[in-house]
mmCIF file as Biopython writes it, N, C-alpha, C and O atoms, coordinates in Angstrom:
data_model
#
loop_
_atom_site.group_PDB
_atom_site.id
_atom_site.type_symbol
_atom_site.label_atom_id
_atom_site.label_alt_id
_atom_site.label_comp_id
_atom_site.label_asym_id
_atom_site.label_entity_id
_atom_site.label_seq_id
_atom_site.pdbx_PDB_ins_code
_atom_site.Cartn_x
_atom_site.Cartn_y
_atom_site.Cartn_z
_atom_site.occupancy
_atom_site.B_iso_or_equiv
_atom_site.auth_seq_id
_atom_site.auth_asym_id
_atom_site.pdbx_PDB_model_num
ATOM 1   N N  . ALA A ? 1  ? 115.776 83.003  -44.261 1.0 0.0 1  A 1 
ATOM 2   C CA . ALA A ? 1  ? 114.380 82.686  -44.543 1.0 0.0 1  A 1 
ATOM 3   C C  . ALA A ? 1  ? 113.681 83.912  -45.126 1.0 0.0 1  A 1 
ATOM 4   O O  . ALA A ? 1  ? 113.967 85.047  -44.744 1.0 0.0 1  A 1 
ATOM 5   N N  . ALA A ? 2  ? 112.780 83.667  -46.037 1.0 0.0 2  A 1 
ATOM 6   C CA . ALA A ? 2  ? 112.037 84.754  -46.670 1.0 0.0 2  A 1 
ATOM 7   C C  . ALA A ? 2  ? 111.065 85.363  -45.667 1.0 0.0 2  A 1 
ATOM 8   O O  . ALA A ? 2  ? 110.485 84.647  -44.851 1.0 0.0 2  A 1 
ATOM 9   N N  . PRO A ? 3  ? 110.885 86.677  -45.724 1.0 0.0 3  A 1 
ATOM 10  C CA . PRO A ? 3  ? 109.923 87.308  -44.812 1.0 0.0 3  A 1 
ATOM 11  C C  . PRO A ? 3  ? 108.514 86.833  -45.133 1.0 0.0 3  A 1 
ATOM 12  O O  . PRO A ? 3  ? 108.167 86.594  -46.289 1.0 0.0 3  A 1 
ATOM 13  N N  . GLN A ? 4  ? 107.723 86.702  -44.096 1.0 0.0 4  A 1 
ATOM 14  C CA . GLN A ? 4  ? 106.343 86.276  -44.290 1.0 0.0 4  A 1 
ATOM 15  C C  . GLN A ? 4  ? 105.487 87.493  -44.614 1.0 0.0 4  A 1 
ATOM 16  O O  . GLN A ? 4  ? 105.434 88.452  -43.843 1.0 0.0 4  A 1 
ATOM 17  N N  . VAL A ? 5  ? 104.832 87.445  -45.739 1.0 0.0 5  A 1 
ATOM 18  C CA . VAL A ? 5  ? 103.966 88.534  -46.181 1.0 0.0 5  A 1 
ATOM 19  C C  . VAL A ? 5  ? 102.577 87.956  -46.340 1.0 0.0 5  A 1 
ATOM 20  O O  . VAL A ? 5  ? 102.409 86.865  -46.885 1.0 0.0 5  A 1 
ATOM 21  N N  . SER A ? 6  ? 101.587 88.683  -45.867 1.0 0.0 6  A 1 
ATOM 22  C CA . SER A ? 6  ? 100.226 88.202  -46.067 1.0 0.0 6  A 1 
ATOM 23  C C  . SER A ? 6  ? 99.510  89.136  -47.022 1.0 0.0 6  A 1 
ATOM 24  O O  . SER A ? 6  ? 99.823  90.323  -47.105 1.0 0.0 6  A 1 
ATOM 25  N N  . THR A ? 7  ? 98.566  88.597  -47.726 1.0 0.0 7  A 1 
ATOM 26  C CA . THR A ? 7  ? 97.761  89.407  -48.628 1.0 0.0 7  A 1 
ATOM 27  C C  . THR A ? 7  ? 96.330  89.363  -48.146 1.0 0.0 7  A 1 
ATOM 28  O O  . THR A ? 7  ? 95.948  88.482  -47.375 1.0 0.0 7  A 1 
ATOM 29  N N  . SER A ? 8  ? 95.551  90.307  -48.597 1.0 0.0 8  A 1 
ATOM 30  C CA . SER A ? 8  ? 94.151  90.325  -48.182 1.0 0.0 8  A 1 
ATOM 31  C C  . SER A ? 8  ? 93.339  89.302  -48.960 1.0 0.0 8  A 1 
ATOM 32  O O  . SER A ? 8  ? 92.236  88.943  -48.548 1.0 0.0 8  A 1 
ATOM 33  N N  . LYS A ? 9  ? 93.876  88.828  -50.084 1.0 0.0 9  A 1 
ATOM 34  C CA . LYS A ? 9  ? 93.095  87.948  -50.935 1.0 0.0 9  A 1 
ATOM 35  C C  . LYS A ? 9  ? 93.498  86.483  -50.842 1.0 0.0 9  A 1 
ATOM 36  O O  . LYS A ? 9  ? 92.634  85.605  -50.847 1.0 0.0 9  A 1 
ATOM 37  N N  . MET A ? 10 ? 94.799  86.203  -50.755 1.0 0.0 10 A 1 
ATOM 38  C CA . MET A ? 10 ? 95.254  84.819  -50.705 1.0 0.0 10 A 1 
ATOM 39  C C  . MET A ? 10 ? 96.640  84.760  -50.084 1.0 0.0 10 A 1 
ATOM 40  O O  . MET A ? 10 ? 97.366  85.754  -50.094 1.0 0.0 10 A 1 
ATOM 41  N N  . PRO A ? 11 ? 97.016  83.605  -49.542 1.0 0.0 11 A 1 
ATOM 42  C CA . PRO A ? 11 ? 98.353  83.471  -48.965 1.0 0.0 11 A 1 
ATOM 43  C C  . PRO A ? 11 ? 99.430  83.652  -50.033 1.0 0.0 11 A 1 
ATOM 44  O O  . PRO A ? 11 ? 99.244  83.277  -51.191 1.0 0.0 11 A 1 
ATOM 45  N N  . VAL A ? 12 ? 100.547 84.228  -49.627 1.0 0.0 12 A 1 
ATOM 46  C CA . VAL A ? 12 ? 101.645 84.471  -50.549 1.0 0.0 12 A 1 
ATOM 47  C C  . VAL A ? 12 ? 102.126 83.163  -51.171 1.0 0.0 12 A 1 
ATOM 48  O O  . VAL A ? 12 ? 102.447 83.130  -52.358 1.0 0.0 12 A 1 
ATOM 49  N N  . ASP A ? 13 ? 102.180 82.085  -50.388 1.0 0.0 13 A 1 
ATOM 50  C CA . ASP A ? 13 ? 102.616 80.799  -50.939 1.0 0.0 13 A 1 
ATOM 51  C C  . ASP A ? 13 ? 101.735 80.373  -52.106 1.0 0.0 13 A 1 
ATOM 52  O O  . ASP A ? 13 ? 102.223 79.773  -53.063 1.0 0.0 13 A 1 
ATOM 53  N N  . LYS A ? 14 ? 100.457 80.675  -52.035 1.0 0.0 14 A 1 
ATOM 54  C CA . LYS A ? 14 ? 99.535  80.342  -53.127 1.0 0.0 14 A 1 
ATOM 55  C C  . LYS A ? 14 ? 99.854  81.184  -54.364 1.0 0.0 14 A 1 
ATOM 56  O O  . LYS A ? 14 ? 99.818  80.678  -55.486 1.0 0.0 14 A 1 
ATOM 57  N N  . VAL A ? 15 ? 100.167 82.467  -54.162 1.0 0.0 15 A 1 
ATOM 58  C CA . VAL A ? 15 ? 100.550 83.336  -55.275 1.0 0.0 15 A 1 
ATOM 59  C C  . VAL A ? 15 ? 101.814 82.789  -55.933 1.0 0.0 15 A 1 
ATOM 60  O O  . VAL A ? 15 ? 101.893 82.692  -57.158 1.0 0.0 15 A 1 
ATOM 61  N N  . VAL A ? 16 ? 102.810 82.429  -55.103 1.0 0.0 16 A 1 
ATOM 62  C CA . VAL A ? 16 ? 104.074 81.876  -55.624 1.0 0.0 16 A 1 
ATOM 63  C C  . VAL A ? 16 ? 103.794 80.600  -56.398 1.0 0.0 16 A 1 
ATOM 64  O O  . VAL A ? 16 ? 104.286 80.437  -57.515 1.0 0.0 16 A 1 
ATOM 65  N N  . ASP A ? 17 ? 103.007 79.686  -55.823 1.0 0.0 17 A 1 
ATOM 66  C CA . ASP A ? 17 ? 102.691 78.416  -56.492 1.0 0.0 17 A 1 
ATOM 67  C C  . ASP A ? 17 ? 101.968 78.640  -57.817 1.0 0.0 17 A 1 
ATOM 68  O O  . ASP A ? 17 ? 102.298 78.014  -58.825 1.0 0.0 17 A 1 
ATOM 69  N N  . ASP A ? 18 ? 100.984 79.535  -57.811 1.0 0.0 18 A 1 
ATOM 70  C CA . ASP A ? 18 ? 100.202 79.779  -59.031 1.0 0.0 18 A 1 
ATOM 71  C C  . ASP A ? 18 ? 101.066 80.368  -60.143 1.0 0.0 18 A 1 
ATOM 72  O O  . ASP A ? 18 ? 100.963 79.956  -61.298 1.0 0.0 18 A 1 
ATOM 73  N N  . LEU A ? 19 ? 101.915 81.328  -59.795 1.0 0.0 19 A 1 
ATOM 74  C CA . LEU A ? 19 ? 102.753 81.956  -60.812 1.0 0.0 19 A 1 
ATOM 75  C C  . LEU A ? 19 ? 103.873 81.028  -61.264 1.0 0.0 19 A 1 
ATOM 76  O O  . LEU A ? 19 ? 104.288 81.076  -62.422 1.0 0.0 19 A 1 
ATOM 77  N N  . ALA A ? 20 ? 104.362 80.189  -60.365 1.0 0.0 20 A 1 
ATOM 78  C CA . ALA A ? 20 ? 105.361 79.195  -60.762 1.0 0.0 20 A 1 
ATOM 79  C C  . ALA A ? 20 ? 104.736 78.202  -61.740 1.0 0.0 20 A 1 
ATOM 80  O O  . ALA A ? 20 ? 105.400 77.751  -62.673 1.0 0.0 20 A 1 
ATOM 81  N N  . ALA A ? 21 ? 103.477 77.863  -61.534 1.0 0.0 21 A 1 
ATOM 82  C CA . ALA A ? 21 ? 102.776 76.961  -62.447 1.0 0.0 21 A 1 
ATOM 83  C C  . ALA A ? 21 ? 102.612 77.592  -63.834 1.0 0.0 21 A 1 
ATOM 84  O O  . ALA A ? 21 ? 102.471 76.882  -64.830 1.0 0.0 21 A 1 
ATOM 85  N N  . MET A ? 22 ? 102.633 78.933  -63.894 1.0 0.0 22 A 1 
ATOM 86  C CA . MET A ? 22 ? 102.545 79.641  -65.171 1.0 0.0 22 A 1 
ATOM 87  C C  . MET A ? 22 ? 103.906 79.749  -65.852 1.0 0.0 22 A 1 
ATOM 88  O O  . MET A ? 22 ? 104.001 80.236  -66.978 1.0 0.0 22 A 1 
ATOM 89  N N  . GLY A ? 23 ? 104.957 79.297  -65.173 1.0 0.0 23 A 1 
ATOM 90  C CA . GLY A ? 23 ? 106.284 79.291  -65.782 1.0 0.0 23 A 1 
ATOM 91  C C  . GLY A ? 23 ? 107.261 80.317  -65.239 1.0 0.0 23 A 1 
ATOM 92  O O  . GLY A ? 23 ? 108.397 80.391  -65.706 1.0 0.0 23 A 1 
ATOM 93  N N  . PHE A ? 24 ? 106.843 81.110  -64.263 1.0 0.0 24 A 1 
ATOM 94  C CA . PHE A ? 24 ? 107.748 82.090  -63.674 1.0 0.0 24 A 1 
ATOM 95  C C  . PHE A ? 24 ? 108.583 81.421  -62.592 1.0 0.0 24 A 1 
ATOM 96  O O  . PHE A ? 24 ? 108.106 80.514  -61.911 1.0 0.0 24 A 1 
ATOM 97  N N  . GLY A ? 25 ? 109.809 81.856  -62.433 1.0 0.0 25 A 1 
ATOM 98  C CA . GLY A ? 25 ? 110.684 81.318  -61.402 1.0 0.0 25 A 1 
ATOM 99  C C  . GLY A ? 25 ? 110.206 81.739  -60.017 1.0 0.0 25 A 1 
ATOM 100 O O  . GLY A ? 25 ? 109.788 82.877  -59.807 1.0 0.0 25 A 1 
ATOM 101 N N  . ARG A ? 26 ? 110.275 80.802  -59.080 1.0 0.0 26 A 1 
ATOM 102 C CA . ARG A ? 26 ? 109.853 81.117  -57.711 1.0 0.0 26 A 1 
ATOM 103 C C  . ARG A ? 26 ? 110.661 82.276  -57.123 1.0 0.0 26 A 1 
ATOM 104 O O  . ARG A ? 26 ? 110.112 83.116  -56.409 1.0 0.0 26 A 1 
ATOM 105 N N  . ASP A ? 27 ? 111.956 82.322  -57.419 1.0 0.0 27 A 1 
ATOM 106 C CA . ASP A ? 27 ? 112.786 83.415  -56.910 1.0 0.0 27 A 1 
ATOM 107 C C  . ASP A ? 27 ? 112.331 84.752  -57.477 1.0 0.0 27 A 1 
ATOM 108 O O  . ASP A ? 27 ? 112.322 85.756  -56.765 1.0 0.0 27 A 1 
ATOM 109 N N  . ASP A ? 28 ? 111.953 84.772  -58.754 1.0 0.0 28 A 1 
ATOM 110 C CA . ASP A ? 28 ? 111.453 86.007  -59.360 1.0 0.0 28 A 1 
ATOM 111 C C  . ASP A ? 28 ? 110.160 86.453  -58.692 1.0 0.0 28 A 1 
ATOM 112 O O  . ASP A ? 28 ? 109.985 87.633  -58.385 1.0 0.0 28 A 1 
ATOM 113 N N  . VAL A ? 29 ? 109.257 85.505  -58.468 1.0 0.0 29 A 1 
ATOM 114 C CA . VAL A ? 29 ? 107.970 85.830  -57.838 1.0 0.0 29 A 1 
ATOM 115 C C  . VAL A ? 29 ? 108.213 86.382  -56.433 1.0 0.0 29 A 1 
ATOM 116 O O  . VAL A ? 29 ? 107.645 87.405  -56.050 1.0 0.0 29 A 1 
ATOM 117 N N  . ARG A ? 30 ? 109.061 85.694  -55.675 1.0 0.0 30 A 1 
ATOM 118 C CA . ARG A ? 30 ? 109.343 86.149  -54.304 1.0 0.0 30 A 1 
ATOM 119 C C  . ARG A ? 30 ? 110.005 87.526  -54.291 1.0 0.0 30 A 1 
ATOM 120 O O  . ARG A ? 30 ? 109.714 88.343  -53.418 1.0 0.0 30 A 1 
ATOM 121 N N  . ALA A ? 31 ? 110.897 87.791  -55.259 1.0 0.0 31 A 1 
ATOM 122 C CA . ALA A ? 31 ? 111.562 89.096  -55.327 1.0 0.0 31 A 1 
ATOM 123 C C  . ALA A ? 31 ? 110.545 90.210  -55.558 1.0 0.0 31 A 1 
ATOM 124 O O  . ALA A ? 31 ? 110.633 91.271  -54.939 1.0 0.0 31 A 1 
ATOM 125 N N  . VAL A ? 32 ? 109.587 89.973  -56.442 1.0 0.0 32 A 1 
ATOM 126 C CA . VAL A ? 32 ? 108.552 90.983  -56.715 1.0 0.0 32 A 1 
ATOM 127 C C  . VAL A ? 32 ? 107.691 91.191  -55.473 1.0 0.0 32 A 1 
ATOM 128 O O  . VAL A ? 32 ? 107.389 92.329  -55.114 1.0 0.0 32 A 1 
ATOM 129 N N  . ILE A ? 33 ? 107.295 90.110  -54.817 1.0 0.0 33 A 1 
ATOM 130 C CA . ILE A ? 33 ? 106.462 90.211  -53.616 1.0 0.0 33 A 1 
ATOM 131 C C  . ILE A ? 33 ? 107.207 90.989  -52.533 1.0 0.0 33 A 1 
ATOM 132 O O  . ILE A ? 33 ? 106.624 91.837  -51.858 1.0 0.0 33 A 1 
ATOM 133 N N  . LYS A ? 34 ? 108.481 90.699  -52.375 1.0 0.0 34 A 1 
ATOM 134 C CA . LYS A ? 34 ? 109.282 91.393  -51.357 1.0 0.0 34 A 1 
ATOM 135 C C  . LYS A ? 34 ? 109.337 92.893  -51.639 1.0 0.0 34 A 1 
ATOM 136 O O  . LYS A ? 34 ? 109.155 93.706  -50.732 1.0 0.0 34 A 1 
ATOM 137 N N  . ARG A ? 35 ? 109.589 93.261  -52.907 1.0 0.0 35 A 1 
ATOM 138 C CA . ARG A ? 35 ? 109.650 94.686  -53.260 1.0 0.0 35 A 1 
ATOM 139 C C  . ARG A ? 35 ? 108.303 95.377  -53.032 1.0 0.0 35 A 1 
ATOM 140 O O  . ARG A ? 35 ? 108.253 96.500  -52.532 1.0 0.0 35 A 1 
ATOM 141 N N  . LEU A ? 36 ? 107.222 94.707  -53.398 1.0 0.0 36 A 1 
ATOM 142 C CA . LEU A ? 36 ? 105.895 95.293  -53.187 1.0 0.0 36 A 1 
ATOM 143 C C  . LEU A ? 36 ? 105.630 95.511  -51.702 1.0 0.0 36 A 1 
ATOM 144 O O  . LEU A ? 36 ? 105.165 96.575  -51.291 1.0 0.0 36 A 1 
ATOM 145 N N  . ALA A ? 37 ? 105.934 94.487  -50.899 1.0 0.0 37 A 1 
ATOM 146 C CA . ALA A ? 37 ? 105.685 94.575  -49.460 1.0 0.0 37 A 1 
ATOM 147 C C  . ALA A ? 37 ? 106.543 95.665  -48.823 1.0 0.0 37 A 1 
ATOM 148 O O  . ALA A ? 37 ? 106.059 96.421  -47.980 1.0 0.0 37 A 1 
ATOM 149 N N  . GLU A ? 38 ? 107.805 95.750  -49.218 1.0 0.0 38 A 1 
ATOM 150 C CA . GLU A ? 38 ? 108.711 96.759  -48.652 1.0 0.0 38 A 1 
ATOM 151 C C  . GLU A ? 38 ? 108.278 98.177  -48.998 1.0 0.0 38 A 1 
ATOM 152 O O  . GLU A ? 38 ? 108.526 99.111  -48.235 1.0 0.0 38 A 1 
ATOM 153 N N  . SER A ? 39 ? 107.632 98.338  -50.145 1.0 0.0 39 A 1 
ATOM 154 C CA . SER A ? 39 ? 107.189 99.671  -50.545 1.0 0.0 39 A 1 
ATOM 155 C C  . SER A ? 39 ? 105.758 99.969  -50.101 1.0 0.0 39 A 1 
ATOM 156 O O  . SER A ? 39 ? 105.220 101.037 -50.395 1.0 0.0 39 A 1 
ATOM 157 N N  . GLY A ? 40 ? 105.143 99.016  -49.388 1.0 0.0 40 A 1 
ATOM 158 C CA . GLY A ? 40 ? 103.801 99.231  -48.857 1.0 0.0 40 A 1 
ATOM 159 C C  . GLY A ? 40 ? 102.690 99.042  -49.872 1.0 0.0 40 A 1 
ATOM 160 O O  . GLY A ? 40 ? 101.539 99.388  -49.605 1.0 0.0 40 A 1 
ATOM 161 N N  . GLN A ? 41 ? 103.023 98.496  -51.035 1.0 0.0 41 A 1 
ATOM 162 C CA . GLN A ? 41 ? 102.010 98.286  -52.075 1.0 0.0 41 A 1 
ATOM 163 C C  . GLN A ? 41 ? 101.232 96.997  -51.813 1.0 0.0 41 A 1 
ATOM 164 O O  . GLN A ? 41 ? 101.689 96.108  -51.094 1.0 0.0 41 A 1 
ATOM 165 N N  . SER A ? 42 ? 100.069 96.923  -52.402 1.0 0.0 42 A 1 
ATOM 166 C CA . SER A ? 42 ? 99.236  95.735  -52.301 1.0 0.0 42 A 1 
ATOM 167 C C  . SER A ? 42 ? 99.912  94.563  -53.018 1.0 0.0 42 A 1 
ATOM 168 O O  . SER A ? 42 ? 100.467 94.713  -54.106 1.0 0.0 42 A 1 
ATOM 169 N N  . VAL A ? 43 ? 99.849  93.406  -52.383 1.0 0.0 43 A 1 
ATOM 170 C CA . VAL A ? 43 ? 100.404 92.196  -52.989 1.0 0.0 43 A 1 
ATOM 171 C C  . VAL A ? 43 ? 99.239  91.290  -53.351 1.0 0.0 43 A 1 
ATOM 172 O O  . VAL A ? 43 ? 98.594  90.718  -52.473 1.0 0.0 43 A 1 
ATOM 173 N N  . ASP A ? 44 ? 98.970  91.161  -54.639 1.0 0.0 44 A 1 
ATOM 174 C CA . ASP A ? 44 ? 97.996  90.166  -55.079 1.0 0.0 44 A 1 
ATOM 175 C C  . ASP A ? 44 ? 98.450  89.592  -56.416 1.0 0.0 44 A 1 
ATOM 176 O O  . ASP A ? 44 ? 99.353  90.126  -57.059 1.0 0.0 44 A 1 
ATOM 177 N N  . LEU A ? 45 ? 97.825  88.520  -56.817 1.0 0.0 45 A 1 
ATOM 178 C CA . LEU A ? 45 ? 98.253  87.770  -57.993 1.0 0.0 45 A 1 
ATOM 179 C C  . LEU A ? 45 ? 98.376  88.660  -59.225 1.0 0.0 45 A 1 
ATOM 180 O O  . LEU A ? 45 ? 99.372  88.576  -59.943 1.0 0.0 45 A 1 
ATOM 181 N N  . ASN A ? 46 ? 97.393  89.502  -59.480 1.0 0.0 46 A 1 
ATOM 182 C CA . ASN A ? 46 ? 97.406  90.325  -60.694 1.0 0.0 46 A 1 
ATOM 183 C C  . ASN A ? 46 ? 98.513  91.363  -60.677 1.0 0.0 46 A 1 
ATOM 184 O O  . ASN A ? 46 ? 99.131  91.620  -61.710 1.0 0.0 46 A 1 
ATOM 185 N N  . VAL A ? 47 ? 98.775  91.966  -59.517 1.0 0.0 47 A 1 
ATOM 186 C CA . VAL A ? 47 ? 99.831  92.961  -59.411 1.0 0.0 47 A 1 
ATOM 187 C C  . VAL A ? 47 ? 101.188 92.295  -59.642 1.0 0.0 47 A 1 
ATOM 188 O O  . VAL A ? 47 ? 102.021 92.810  -60.389 1.0 0.0 47 A 1 
ATOM 189 N N  . VAL A ? 48 ? 101.404 91.145  -58.996 1.0 0.0 48 A 1 
ATOM 190 C CA . VAL A ? 48 ? 102.673 90.432  -59.141 1.0 0.0 48 A 1 
ATOM 191 C C  . VAL A ? 48 ? 102.847 89.960  -60.584 1.0 0.0 48 A 1 
ATOM 192 O O  . VAL A ? 48 ? 103.938 90.076  -61.142 1.0 0.0 48 A 1 
ATOM 193 N N  . LEU A ? 49 ? 101.783 89.429  -61.195 1.0 0.0 49 A 1 
ATOM 194 C CA . LEU A ? 49 ? 101.848 88.987  -62.585 1.0 0.0 49 A 1 
ATOM 195 C C  . LEU A ? 49 ? 102.219 90.146  -63.509 1.0 0.0 49 A 1 
ATOM 196 O O  . LEU A ? 49 ? 103.050 89.982  -64.402 1.0 0.0 49 A 1 
ATOM 197 N N  . ASP A ? 50 ? 101.613 91.310  -63.302 1.0 0.0 50 A 1 
ATOM 198 C CA . ASP A ? 50 ? 101.920 92.476  -64.118 1.0 0.0 50 A 1 
ATOM 199 C C  . ASP A ? 50 ? 103.399 92.850  -64.004 1.0 0.0 50 A 1 
ATOM 200 O O  . ASP A ? 50 ? 104.054 93.136  -65.006 1.0 0.0 50 A 1 
ATOM 201 N N  . LYS A ? 51 ? 103.916 92.846  -62.780 1.0 0.0 51 A 1 
ATOM 202 C CA . LYS A ? 51 ? 105.332 93.178  -62.565 1.0 0.0 51 A 1 
ATOM 203 C C  . LYS A ? 51 ? 106.228 92.159  -63.264 1.0 0.0 51 A 1 
ATOM 204 O O  . LYS A ? 51 ? 107.210 92.536  -63.903 1.0 0.0 51 A 1 
ATOM 205 N N  . LEU A ? 52 ? 105.902 90.883  -63.151 1.0 0.0 52 A 1 
ATOM 206 C CA . LEU A ? 52 ? 106.705 89.836  -63.786 1.0 0.0 52 A 1 
ATOM 207 C C  . LEU A ? 52 ? 106.667 89.952  -65.308 1.0 0.0 52 A 1 
ATOM 208 O O  . LEU A ? 52 ? 107.689 89.772  -65.970 1.0 0.0 52 A 1 
ATOM 209 N N  . MET A ? 53 ? 105.505 90.249  -65.858 1.0 0.0 53 A 1 
ATOM 210 C CA . MET A ? 53 ? 105.370 90.384  -67.309 1.0 0.0 53 A 1 
ATOM 211 C C  . MET A ? 53 ? 106.162 91.584  -67.831 1.0 0.0 53 A 1 
ATOM 212 O O  . MET A ? 53 ? 106.550 91.625  -68.998 1.0 0.0 53 A 1 
ATOM 213 N N  . ASN A ? 54 ? 106.393 92.553  -66.957 1.0 0.0 54 A 1 
ATOM 214 C CA . ASN A ? 54 ? 107.163 93.734  -67.330 1.0 0.0 54 A 1 
ATOM 215 C C  . ASN A ? 54 ? 108.640 93.597  -66.966 1.0 0.0 54 A 1 
ATOM 216 O O  . ASN A ? 54 ? 109.373 94.586  -66.959 1.0 0.0 54 A 1 
ATOM 217 N N  . GLY A ? 55 ? 109.075 92.377  -66.666 1.0 0.0 55 A 1 
ATOM 218 C CA . GLY A ? 55 ? 110.480 92.112  -66.428 1.0 0.0 55 A 1 
ATOM 219 C C  . GLY A ? 55 ? 111.013 92.562  -65.095 1.0 0.0 55 A 1 
ATOM 220 O O  . GLY A ? 55 ? 112.210 92.820  -64.967 1.0 0.0 55 A 1 
ATOM 221 N N  . GLU A ? 56 ? 110.150 92.666  -64.088 1.0 0.0 56 A 1 
ATOM 222 C CA . GLU A ? 56 ? 110.586 93.166  -62.791 1.0 0.0 56 A 1 
ATOM 223 C C  . GLU A ? 56 ? 110.882 92.063  -61.787 1.0 0.0 56 A 1 
ATOM 224 O O  . GLU A ? 56 ? 110.881 92.315  -60.582 1.0 0.0 56 A 1 
ATOM 225 N N  . GLY A ? 57 ? 111.133 90.854  -62.252 1.0 0.0 57 A 1 
ATOM 226 C CA . GLY A ? 57 ? 111.506 89.763  -61.351 1.0 0.0 57 A 1 
ATOM 227 C C  . GLY A ? 57 ? 112.936 89.921  -60.896 1.0 0.0 57 A 1 
ATOM 228 O O  . GLY A ? 57 ? 113.549 90.963  -61.129 1.0 0.0 57 A 1 
ATOM 229 N N  . ALA A ? 58 ? 113.478 88.908  -60.251 1.0 0.0 58 A 1 
ATOM 230 C CA . ALA A ? 58 ? 114.846 88.959  -59.737 1.0 0.0 58 A 1 
ATOM 231 C C  . ALA A ? 58 ? 115.847 89.201  -60.858 1.0 0.0 58 A 1 
ATOM 232 O O  . ALA A ? 58 ? 116.886 89.822  -60.636 1.0 0.0 58 A 1 
ATOM 233 N N  . GLY A ? 59 ? 115.540 88.710  -62.082 1.0 0.0 59 A 1 
ATOM 234 C CA . GLY A ? 59 ? 116.453 88.875  -63.209 1.0 0.0 59 A 1 
ATOM 235 C C  . GLY A ? 59 ? 116.308 90.187  -63.947 1.0 0.0 59 A 1 
ATOM 236 O O  . GLY A ? 59 ? 117.174 90.534  -64.750 1.0 0.0 59 A 1 
ATOM 237 N N  . GLY A ? 60 ? 115.247 90.924  -63.704 1.0 0.0 60 A 1 
ATOM 238 C CA . GLY A ? 60 ? 115.035 92.223  -64.339 1.0 0.0 60 A 1 
ATOM 239 C C  . GLY A ? 60 ? 115.070 92.157  -65.846 1.0 0.0 60 A 1 
ATOM 240 O O  . GLY A ? 60 ? 114.481 91.260  -66.449 1.0 0.0 60 A 1 
ATOM 241 N N  . ALA A ? 61 ? 115.755 93.096  -66.455 1.0 0.0 61 A 1 
ATOM 242 C CA . ALA A ? 61 ? 115.822 93.192  -67.920 1.0 0.0 61 A 1 
ATOM 243 C C  . ALA A ? 61 ? 116.492 91.975  -68.535 1.0 0.0 61 A 1 
ATOM 244 O O  . ALA A ? 61 ? 116.129 91.550  -69.632 1.0 0.0 61 A 1 
ATOM 245 N N  . ALA A ? 62 ? 117.471 91.412  -67.831 1.0 0.0 62 A 1 
ATOM 246 C CA . ALA A ? 62 ? 118.151 90.219  -68.360 1.0 0.0 62 A 1 
ATOM 247 C C  . ALA A ? 62 ? 117.159 89.076  -68.517 1.0 0.0 62 A 1 
ATOM 248 O O  . ALA A ? 62 ? 117.198 88.346  -69.507 1.0 0.0 62 A 1 
ATOM 249 N N  . GLN A ? 63 ? 116.282 88.923  -67.551 1.0 0.0 63 A 1 
ATOM 250 C CA . GLN A ? 63 ? 115.266 87.872  -67.620 1.0 0.0 63 A 1 
ATOM 251 C C  . GLN A ? 63 ? 114.325 88.148  -68.789 1.0 0.0 63 A 1 
ATOM 252 O O  . GLN A ? 63 ? 113.984 87.230  -69.534 1.0 0.0 63 A 1 
ATOM 253 N N  . ARG A ? 64 ? 113.908 89.385  -68.959 1.0 0.0 64 A 1 
ATOM 254 C CA . ARG A ? 64 ? 112.989 89.746  -70.041 1.0 0.0 64 A 1 
ATOM 255 C C  . ARG A ? 64 ? 113.648 89.479  -71.397 1.0 0.0 64 A 1 
ATOM 256 O O  . ARG A ? 64 ? 113.002 88.977  -72.317 1.0 0.0 64 A 1 
ATOM 257 N N  . ASN A ? 65 ? 114.920 89.814  -71.516 1.0 0.0 65 A 1 
ATOM 258 C CA . ASN A ? 65 ? 115.613 89.585  -72.775 1.0 0.0 65 A 1 
ATOM 259 C C  . ASN A ? 65 ? 115.705 88.098  -73.108 1.0 0.0 65 A 1 
ATOM 260 O O  . ASN A ? 65 ? 115.568 87.723  -74.272 1.0 0.0 65 A 1 
ATOM 261 N N  . ARG A ? 66 ? 115.931 87.257  -72.123 1.0 0.0 66 A 1 
ATOM 262 C CA . ARG A ? 66 ? 115.928 85.810  -72.359 1.0 0.0 66 A 1 
ATOM 263 C C  . ARG A ? 66 ? 114.548 85.346  -72.800 1.0 0.0 66 A 1 
ATOM 264 O O  . ARG A ? 66 ? 114.427 84.492  -73.678 1.0 0.0 66 A 1 
ATOM 265 N N  . TRP A ? 67 ? 113.508 85.909  -72.191 1.0 0.0 67 A 1 
ATOM 266 C CA . TRP A ? 67 ? 112.133 85.531  -72.518 1.0 0.0 67 A 1 
ATOM 267 C C  . TRP A ? 67 ? 111.857 85.789  -73.995 1.0 0.0 67 A 1 
ATOM 268 O O  . TRP A ? 67 ? 111.201 84.982  -74.653 1.0 0.0 67 A 1 
ATOM 269 N N  . PHE A ? 68 ? 112.359 86.921  -74.525 1.0 0.0 68 A 1 
ATOM 270 C CA . PHE A ? 68 ? 112.110 87.279  -75.914 1.0 0.0 68 A 1 
ATOM 271 C C  . PHE A ? 68 ? 113.221 86.832  -76.849 1.0 0.0 68 A 1 
ATOM 272 O O  . PHE A ? 68 ? 113.224 87.197  -78.025 1.0 0.0 68 A 1 
ATOM 273 N N  . GLY A ? 69 ? 114.167 86.045  -76.340 1.0 0.0 69 A 1 
ATOM 274 C CA . GLY A ? 69 ? 115.207 85.476  -77.176 1.0 0.0 69 A 1 
ATOM 275 C C  . GLY A ? 69 ? 116.286 86.453  -77.615 1.0 0.0 69 A 1 
ATOM 276 O O  . GLY A ? 69 ? 116.905 86.266  -78.663 1.0 0.0 69 A 1 
ATOM 277 N N  . ARG A ? 70 ? 116.516 87.493  -76.822 1.0 0.0 70 A 1 
ATOM 278 C CA . ARG A ? 70 ? 117.545 88.497  -77.166 1.0 0.0 70 A 1 
ATOM 279 C C  . ARG A ? 70 ? 118.842 88.181  -76.468 1.0 0.0 70 A 1 
ATOM 280 O O  . ARG A ? 70 ? 119.823 88.906  -76.630 1.0 0.0 70 A 1 
#
């Protein structure tokens, strides 16, 4: 089971749902949230979105390359 992480702004499940609705994979979103939480960083929608846009999801660079058709 995935660790439960809470944010000061919204529940993590809401962040996952919102970003999945934008087309990001749920596993990628959860991977970013997990890394942020483990490193003590703030977890909120904008931070997670920024990480995903920079290819830091579960797929990393491979995911980014697929996104840009490489």
